[in-house]
C-alpha positions, 0 to 999 in steps of 0.5 A: 241733255236735260238742260239742252234746250236752256243752254241753247235759248241762253247762248242765242239770247247772248249773241255769241252763238256763232263762237260757241260749240256745245258737245254732248257726251262723255268728256273722254270720247269727246275731248280727243275729237276737237282739233282746233285750239280752245280759249276755256274749259269748265271742268265739273264731272267724274272727280276720279278723271279730273286728271285725265280731263286735264292731260286731254285739254291741255295741249289744245288750250291755247296760251292765255287760256283758262281751266276752271275746275269745280270741286277742288277742296271737296268739302274740305276732304282734300286736308284730311289724313286719311283720304278716301279715293276720290279725295286721293284722285283730286289732291292727285289733280291738284299736285300735278296741276301745281307742278306744270310749269306750263300754267298758272294755278289759283284755288279759290277757297269758295265752297268746295273749291274752284280752281282757276288754271291759266296757260302760259 
């Protein structure tokens, strides 16, 4: 909420305010309320909930839609032999998405890793 004014300002300046809907609050509570198809989602929240967020939005993502997920390499911890619980959750997320035949996934090794997921 602390950046709401700044976000609103930039959306207005973009000329796309008629196409953008902002929602504030818990994603776990807000995502099930969305009934229309979704074009793009950016996930950068509780790492242990990444898989839950994905499962909540994938059916509403339109074909060709994109999900961008931050921190999917988690400071390189995803290759450690004994991952902590947060790293384990990110590994489970990455594995789940890789096995999902309805999407294509690319992980960019930039900073903490960025996944770009496209629904077929």
